C-alpha positions as CSV (number, residue, x, y, z in Angstrom):
1,X,234.9,254.0,152.7
2,X,232.4,256.8,153.0
3,X,229.3,256.1,155.1
4,X,226.3,258.0,153.9
5,X,223.9,257.1,156.7
6,X,223.4,257.5,160.4
7,X,222.9,253.8,161.4
8,X,224.2,253.6,164.9
9,X,227.5,251.8,165.6
10,X,227.1,248.2,166.8
11,X,223.9,247.6,164.9
12,X,223.4,244.2,163.5
13,X,223.6,244.4,159.6
14,X,223.0,241.7,157.0
15,X,225.4,242.6,154.2
16,X,224.8,241.3,150.7
17,X,228.0,239.8,149.3
18,X,228.3,239.7,145.5
19,X,231.8,238.1,145.5
20,X,234.7,237.5,147.8
21,X,237.1,240.1,146.4
22,X,234.6,242.9,147.1
23,X,233.8,241.4,150.4
24,X,237.5,241.1,151.3
25,X,237.5,244.8,151.9
26,X,233.8,245.6,152.2
27,X,233.0,243.2,155.1
28,X,236.1,244.4,157.0
29,X,235.2,248.1,156.5
30,X,231.7,247.6,157.6
31,X,232.7,245.3,160.5
32,X,234.7,248.2,162.0
33,X,231.4,249.8,162.8
34,X,228.7,247.2,162.7
35,X,227.9,243.7,163.8
36,X,228.1,242.1,160.3
37,X,226.6,238.9,158.9
38,X,227.4,238.2,155.2
39,X,224.6,237.2,152.9
40,X,225.7,235.5,149.6
41,X,222.7,235.8,147.2
42,X,223.4,236.0,143.5
43,X,220.9,234.3,141.2
44,X,222.4,236.4,138.4
45,X,225.7,234.6,138.2
46,X,226.3,232.6,135.0
47,X,227.4,229.9,134.2
48,X,226.6,227.6,137.1
49,X,230.3,226.8,137.5
50,X,231.1,230.4,137.9
51,X,228.4,230.6,140.7
52,X,230.1,227.6,142.4
53,X,233.5,229.3,142.1
54,X,232.3,232.6,143.6
55,X,230.5,230.8,146.4
56,X,233.5,228.6,147.2
57,X,235.8,231.7,147.3
58,X,233.3,233.4,149.6
59,X,233.4,230.5,151.9
60,X,237.2,230.5,151.7
61,X,237.2,234.2,152.7
62,X,234.9,233.5,155.6
63,X,237.4,230.9,156.9
64,X,240.3,233.3,156.6
65,X,238.5,236.4,158.0
66,X,236.0,234.8,160.3
67,X,232.5,236.2,159.9
68,X,229.0,234.8,160.0
69,X,227.6,233.9,156.6
70,X,224.1,233.0,155.3
71,X,223.9,231.6,151.8
72,X,220.7,232.4,149.9
73,X,219.0,229.9,147.6
74,X,217.3,229.9,144.3
75,X,216.1,233.1,142.6
76,X,217.2,232.3,139.0
77,X,213.6,232.5,137.8
78,X,213.1,235.8,139.5
79,X,216.3,237.1,138.0
80,X,215.2,236.0,134.5
81,X,211.9,237.8,135.1
82,X,213.6,241.0,136.4
83,X,216.0,241.2,133.5
84,X,213.6,240.2,130.6
85,X,213.5,242.7,127.9
86,X,216.7,244.4,129.0
87,X,219.2,241.9,127.5
88,X,220.8,244.6,125.3
89,X,221.2,247.1,128.1
90,X,224.8,248.1,129.0
91,X,226.5,247.5,132.3
92,X,225.3,250.1,134.8
93,X,222.0,250.4,132.8
94,X,218.4,249.5,133.6
95,X,219.1,245.7,133.6
96,X,221.9,246.3,136.2
97,X,219.5,248.3,138.4
98,X,216.9,245.6,138.2
99,X,219.5,243.0,139.2
100,X,220.7,245.1,142.1
101,X,217.1,245.6,143.2
102,X,216.4,241.9,143.1
103,X,219.4,241.1,145.3
104,X,218.9,243.9,147.8
105,X,215.2,243.1,148.0
106,X,216.0,239.6,149.0
107,X,218.7,240.8,151.4
108,X,216.2,243.1,153.2
109,X,213.7,240.3,153.3
110,X,216.2,238.0,154.8
111,X,217.3,240.6,157.3
112,X,213.7,241.0,158.5
113,X,213.3,237.2,158.7
114,X,216.5,237.0,160.9
115,X,215.3,239.9,163.1
116,X,218.1,242.3,162.0
117,X,217.3,246.0,162.0
118,X,219.5,246.9,159.0
119,X,221.1,245.6,155.8
120,X,223.8,246.7,153.4
121,X,225.9,245.5,150.4
122,X,229.5,245.4,149.3
123,X,228.5,246.1,145.7
124,X,229.8,249.7,146.0
125,X,233.4,248.5,146.2
126,X,233.4,247.9,142.5
127,X,234.2,250.7,140.1
128,X,231.8,248.9,137.7
129,X,228.8,249.8,140.0
130,X,227.1,253.1,140.3
131,X,227.2,253.7,144.1
132,X,224.4,256.4,143.9
133,X,222.1,253.9,142.1
134,X,222.9,251.1,144.5
135,X,222.3,253.3,147.6
136,X,219.1,254.7,146.1
137,X,217.8,251.2,145.5
138,X,218.9,250.1,148.9
139,X,217.0,253.0,150.5
140,X,213.9,252.1,148.5
141,X,214.0,248.5,149.4
142,X,214.7,249.4,153.1
143,X,211.6,251.6,153.1
144,X,209.6,248.8,151.5
145,X,210.8,246.3,154.2
146,X,210.7,248.9,157.0
147,X,214.3,248.4,158.0
148,X,217.4,250.6,157.6
149,X,219.8,250.5,154.7
150,X,223.5,251.2,155.4
151,X,224.4,253.6,152.6
152,X,228.0,253.6,151.8
153,X,230.5,254.2,148.9
154,X,233.1,251.6,149.7
155,X,235.3,252.5,146.8
156,X,236.1,255.9,148.4
157,X,239.4,256.0,150.2
158,X,240.9,253.5,147.8
159,X,238.4,250.8,148.8
160,X,238.7,249.1,145.4
161,X,242.5,249.0,145.6
162,X,242.4,247.7,149.1
163,X,240.0,244.9,147.9
164,X,242.4,244.0,145.1
165,X,245.3,243.9,147.5
166,X,243.5,241.9,150.2
167,X,242.1,239.4,147.7
168,X,245.6,238.8,146.2
169,X,247.1,238.4,149.7
170,X,244.5,235.8,150.6
171,X,244.8,234.0,147.2
172,X,241.1,234.5,146.4
173,X,239.7,233.9,142.9
174,X,239.0,237.2,141.2
175,X,236.5,237.2,138.4
176,X,236.7,239.2,135.2
177,X,233.0,240.2,134.8
178,X,230.0,241.2,136.8
179,X,228.4,237.8,136.8
180,X,225.4,237.7,134.5
181,X,225.4,236.1,131.1
182,X,225.1,239.5,129.4
183,X,228.2,240.9,131.1
184,X,230.0,237.5,130.4
185,X,229.8,238.4,126.7
């Protein structure tokens, strides 16, 4: 993991969780430095059964690796609005950025609601995500909400491989696509 910020150790951080495999490494890595609460908020995940699998697996991870978890609700309509007109965009394109922005905006909003001074995400564990874009969007949403964003590139130092290993060891469901119906195709 490579931290790209100066958020003090011990700070309470609400960490957006996209899926249990990424969180299996990401939450642990961030918990080494911060007081982490997970936040599962993913209105992009399609179909509904896939959403249920990913949520169930995140709950299983929390049971095995004991951390606080908040589950966000709704957002499907907001995701549809955010991605409208970008259906043909490739993964890592403008649609992906809009999806990341929606989820990080809600994470920052929830962190403020919970009285937490910072938020972050495990999205940068995935080699399919552009860490620079995720961190830029997180900074922007943090400025908008007036709280700190924990910038990190969690795939550095073999973070992705560590997530694969950890999720296999824990028997976690590992999906084969980002989550939205466009990446499903």
